[in-house]
PyMOL commands that place a pseudoatom at each C-alpha (Angstrom):
pseudoatom trace, name=CA, resn=MET, resi=1, chain=A, elem=C, hetatm=0, pos=[0.000, 0.000, 0.000]
pseudoatom trace, name=CA, resn=LYS, resi=2, chain=A, elem=C, hetatm=0, pos=[2.809, 2.407, 0.862]
pseudoatom trace, name=CA, resn=LEU, resi=3, chain=A, elem=C, hetatm=0, pos=[4.517, 1.722, -2.459]
pseudoatom trace, name=CA, resn=ALA, resi=4, chain=A, elem=C, hetatm=0, pos=[1.273, 2.389, -4.306]
pseudoatom trace, name=CA, resn=ILE, resi=5, chain=A, elem=C, hetatm=0, pos=[0.925, 5.753, -2.562]
pseudoatom trace, name=CA, resn=LEU, resi=6, chain=A, elem=C, hetatm=0, pos=[4.566, 6.559, -3.395]
pseudoatom trace, name=CA, resn=LYS, resi=7, chain=A, elem=C, hetatm=0, pos=[4.025, 5.674, -7.063]
pseudoatom trace, name=CA, resn=ILE, resi=8, chain=A, elem=C, hetatm=0, pos=[0.841, 7.758, -7.250]
pseudoatom trace, name=CA, resn=PHE, resi=9, chain=A, elem=C, hetatm=0, pos=[2.627, 10.706, -5.617]
pseudoatom trace, name=CA, resn=THR, resi=10, chain=A, elem=C, hetatm=0, pos=[5.495, 10.364, -8.084]
pseudoatom trace, name=CA, resn=VAL, resi=11, chain=A, elem=C, hetatm=0, pos=[3.253, 10.440, -11.142]
pseudoatom trace, name=CA, resn=LEU, resi=12, chain=A, elem=C, hetatm=0, pos=[1.124, 13.309, -9.810]
pseudoatom trace, name=CA, resn=TRP, resi=13, chain=A, elem=C, hetatm=0, pos=[4.200, 15.324, -8.785]
pseudoatom trace, name=CA, resn=LEU, resi=14, chain=A, elem=C, hetatm=0, pos=[5.828, 14.914, -12.187]
pseudoatom trace, name=CA, resn=MET, resi=15, chain=A, elem=C, hetatm=0, pos=[2.576, 15.831, -13.941]
pseudoatom trace, name=CA, resn=GLY, resi=16, chain=A, elem=C, hetatm=0, pos=[2.236, 18.884, -11.691]
pseudoatom trace, name=CA, resn=MET, resi=17, chain=A, elem=C, hetatm=0, pos=[5.770, 20.024, -12.481]
pseudoatom trace, name=CA, resn=TYR, resi=18, chain=A, elem=C, hetatm=0, pos=[5.128, 19.538, -16.203]
pseudoatom trace, name=CA, resn=LEU, resi=19, chain=A, elem=C, hetatm=0, pos=[1.906, 21.545, -16.034]
pseudoatom trace, name=CA, resn=THR, resi=20, chain=A, elem=C, hetatm=0, pos=[3.635, 24.323, -14.106]
pseudoatom trace, name=CA, resn=LEU, resi=21, chain=A, elem=C, hetatm=0, pos=[6.378, 24.495, -16.718]
pseudoatom trace, name=CA, resn=MET, resi=22, chain=A, elem=C, hetatm=0, pos=[3.865, 24.458, -19.585]
pseudoatom trace, name=CA, resn=ILE, resi=23, chain=A, elem=C, hetatm=0, pos=[1.705, 27.202, -18.048]
pseudoatom trace, name=CA, resn=THR, resi=24, chain=A, elem=C, hetatm=0, pos=[4.777, 29.365, -17.450]
pseudoatom trace, name=CA, resn=PHE, resi=25, chain=A, elem=C, hetatm=0, pos=[5.893, 28.839, -21.046]
pseudoatom trace, name=CA, resn=ILE, resi=26, chain=A, elem=C, hetatm=0, pos=[2.443, 29.563, -22.503]
pseudoatom trace, name=CA, resn=VAL, resi=27, chain=A, elem=C, hetatm=0, pos=[2.108, 32.769, -20.477]
pseudoatom trace, name=CA, resn=ALA, resi=28, chain=A, elem=C, hetatm=0, pos=[5.578, 33.862, -21.587]
pseudoatom trace, name=CA, resn=TYR, resi=29, chain=A, elem=C, hetatm=0, pos=[4.876, 32.943, -25.202]
pseudoatom trace, name=CA, resn=GLN, resi=30, chain=A, elem=C, hetatm=0, pos=[1.640, 34.924, -25.283]
pseudoatom trace, name=CA, resn=SER, resi=31, chain=A, elem=C, hetatm=0, pos=[3.185, 38.071, -23.832]
pseudoatom trace, name=CA, resn=PRO, resi=32, chain=A, elem=C, hetatm=0, pos=[4.487, 40.685, -26.292]
pseudoatom trace, name=CA, resn=GLN, resi=33, chain=A, elem=C, hetatm=0, pos=[8.019, 40.444, -24.868]
pseudoatom trace, name=CA, resn=LYS, resi=34, chain=A, elem=C, hetatm=0, pos=[7.959, 36.610, -24.919]
pseudoatom trace, name=CA, resn=ALA, resi=35, chain=A, elem=C, hetatm=0, pos=[9.107, 36.697, -21.285]
pseudoatom trace, name=CA, resn=VAL, resi=36, chain=A, elem=C, hetatm=0, pos=[7.760, 36.465, -17.749]
pseudoatom trace, name=CA, resn=ARG, resi=37, chain=A, elem=C, hetatm=0, pos=[9.126, 37.536, -14.403]
pseudoatom trace, name=CA, resn=VAL, resi=38, chain=A, elem=C, hetatm=0, pos=[9.169, 34.806, -11.775]
pseudoatom trace, name=CA, resn=VAL, resi=39, chain=A, elem=C, hetatm=0, pos=[9.451, 35.971, -8.166]
pseudoatom trace, name=CA, resn=VAL, resi=40, chain=A, elem=C, hetatm=0, pos=[10.307, 33.187, -5.725]
pseudoatom trace, name=CA, resn=ASN, resi=41, chain=A, elem=C, hetatm=0, pos=[10.340, 35.123, -2.446]
pseudoatom trace, name=CA, resn=ASN, resi=42, chain=A, elem=C, hetatm=0, pos=[7.360, 37.449, -2.691]
pseudoatom trace, name=CA, resn=TYR, resi=43, chain=A, elem=C, hetatm=0, pos=[5.941, 36.353, 0.685]
pseudoatom trace, name=CA, resn=ASN, resi=44, chain=A, elem=C, hetatm=0, pos=[9.244, 35.270, 2.298]
pseudoatom trace, name=CA, resn=GLU, resi=45, chain=A, elem=C, hetatm=0, pos=[8.478, 31.648, 1.423]
pseudoatom trace, name=CA, resn=ALA, resi=46, chain=A, elem=C, hetatm=0, pos=[11.596, 30.724, -0.561]
pseudoatom trace, name=CA, resn=ASN, resi=47, chain=A, elem=C, hetatm=0, pos=[13.317, 28.738, 2.212]
pseudoatom trace, name=CA, resn=THR, resi=48, chain=A, elem=C, hetatm=0, pos=[10.205, 26.680, 2.965]
pseudoatom trace, name=CA, resn=GLU, resi=49, chain=A, elem=C, hetatm=0, pos=[9.634, 25.986, -0.727]
pseudoatom trace, name=CA, resn=MET, resi=50, chain=A, elem=C, hetatm=0, pos=[13.263, 24.937, -1.153]
pseudoatom trace, name=CA, resn=LEU, resi=51, chain=A, elem=C, hetatm=0, pos=[12.935, 22.391, 1.653]
pseudoatom trace, name=CA, resn=MET, resi=52, chain=A, elem=C, hetatm=0, pos=[9.665, 21.103, 0.196]
pseudoatom trace, name=CA, resn=LEU, resi=53, chain=A, elem=C, hetatm=0, pos=[11.200, 20.785, -3.271]
pseudoatom trace, name=CA, resn=LEU, resi=54, chain=A, elem=C, hetatm=0, pos=[14.254, 18.923, -1.956]
pseudoatom trace, name=CA, resn=ALA, resi=55, chain=A, elem=C, hetatm=0, pos=[12.059, 16.507, -0.003]
pseudoatom trace, name=CA, resn=ALA, resi=56, chain=A, elem=C, hetatm=0, pos=[9.808, 16.005, -3.018]
pseudoatom trace, name=CA, resn=LEU, resi=57, chain=A, elem=C, hetatm=0, pos=[12.855, 15.424, -5.231]
pseudoatom trace, name=CA, resn=PHE, resi=58, chain=A, elem=C, hetatm=0, pos=[13.999, 12.613, -2.939]
pseudoatom trace, name=CA, resn=ILE, resi=59, chain=A, elem=C, hetatm=0, pos=[10.530, 11.052, -2.783]
pseudoatom trace, name=CA, resn=THR, resi=60, chain=A, elem=C, hetatm=0, pos=[10.012, 11.389, -6.537]
pseudoatom trace, name=CA, resn=THR, resi=61, chain=A, elem=C, hetatm=0, pos=[13.403, 9.822, -7.293]
pseudoatom trace, name=CA, resn=LEU, resi=62, chain=A, elem=C, hetatm=0, pos=[12.559, 6.896, -5.030]
pseudoatom trace, name=CA, resn=GLY, resi=63, chain=A, elem=C, hetatm=0, pos=[9.122, 6.517, -6.606]
pseudoatom trace, name=CA, resn=THR, resi=64, chain=A, elem=C, hetatm=0, pos=[10.581, 6.662, -10.106]
pseudoatom trace, name=CA, resn=ALA, resi=65, chain=A, elem=C, hetatm=0, pos=[13.035, 3.897, -9.216]
pseudoatom trace, name=CA, resn=PHE, resi=66, chain=A, elem=C, hetatm=0, pos=[10.153, 1.723, -7.977]
pseudoatom trace, name=CA, resn=LEU, resi=67, chain=A, elem=C, hetatm=0, pos=[8.111, 2.447, -11.118]
pseudoatom trace, name=CA, resn=ILE, resi=68, chain=A, elem=C, hetatm=0, pos=[11.035, 1.539, -13.372]
pseudoatom trace, name=CA, resn=SER, resi=69, chain=A, elem=C, hetatm=0, pos=[11.643, -1.699, -11.464]
pseudoatom trace, name=CA, resn=ASP, resi=70, chain=A, elem=C, hetatm=0, pos=[7.940, -2.598, -11.794]
pseudoatom trace, name=CA, resn=ILE, resi=71, chain=A, elem=C, hetatm=0, pos=[8.007, -1.916, -15.532]
pseudoatom trace, name=CA, resn=ARG, resi=72, chain=A, elem=C, hetatm=0, pos=[11.200, -3.946, -15.946]
pseudoatom trace, name=CA, resn=ARG, resi=73, chain=A, elem=C, hetatm=0, pos=[9.801, -6.849, -13.888]
pseudoatom trace, name=CA, resn=ASP, resi=74, chain=A, elem=C, hetatm=0, pos=[6.547, -6.831, -15.876]
pseudoatom trace, name=CA, resn=PHE, resi=75, chain=A, elem=C, hetatm=0, pos=[8.482, -6.771, -19.152]
pseudoatom trace, name=CA, resn=LEU, resi=76, chain=A, elem=C, hetatm=0, pos=[10.625, -9.717, -18.090]
pseudoatom trace, name=CA, resn=ASP, resi=77, chain=A, elem=C, hetatm=0, pos=[7.565, -11.686, -16.920]
pseudoatom trace, name=CA, resn=ARG, resi=78, chain=A, elem=C, hetatm=0, pos=[5.845, -11.138, -20.265]
pseudoatom trace, name=CA, resn=ARG, resi=79, chain=A, elem=C, hetatm=0, pos=[8.999, -12.145, -22.132]
pseudoatom trace, name=CA, resn=VAL, resi=80, chain=A, elem=C, hetatm=0, pos=[9.362, -15.360, -20.140]
pseudoatom trace, name=CA, resn=LYS, resi=81, chain=A, elem=C, hetatm=0, pos=[5.705, -16.232, -20.796]
pseudoatom trace, name=CA, resn=LEU, resi=82, chain=A, elem=C, hetatm=0, pos=[6.168, -15.558, -24.509]
pseudoatom trace, name=CA, resn=LEU, resi=83, chain=A, elem=C, hetatm=0, pos=[9.302, -17.697, -24.700]
pseudoatom trace, name=CA, resn=SER, resi=84, chain=A, elem=C, hetatm=0, pos=[7.612, -20.521, -22.800]
pseudoatom trace, name=CA, resn=ARG, resi=85, chain=A, elem=C, hetatm=0, pos=[4.681, -20.418, -25.247]
pseudoatom trace, name=CA, resn=MET, resi=86, chain=A, elem=C, hetatm=0, pos=[7.073, -20.516, -28.180]
pseudoatom trace, name=CA, resn=ALA, resi=87, chain=A, elem=C, hetatm=0, pos=[8.855, -23.536, -26.696]
pseudoatom trace, name=CA, resn=ASP, resi=88, chain=A, elem=C, hetatm=0, pos=[5.589, -25.475, -26.403]
for i in range(1, 88): cmd.bond("trace and resi %d" % i, "trace and resi %d" % (i + 1))
show_as sticks, trace
zoom trace
């Protein structure tokens, strides 16, 4: 159960980061100067956000490793089943 939650968090976090990057790009692209100004300490929150991002980076890296191992294991299982069918 804990691994499932970690994998879900990983996928949602990566999708969230992608959406944030895409929205920032689209806003910049639509502006006449093709640029945006990003302020990271408007409310004195930069240190807290940095800690959150570092923790999320660790968790996401761990989750990605688990997802890759699941994909690899599933691929190998399917390959073994295919080879056993071919041998029959």
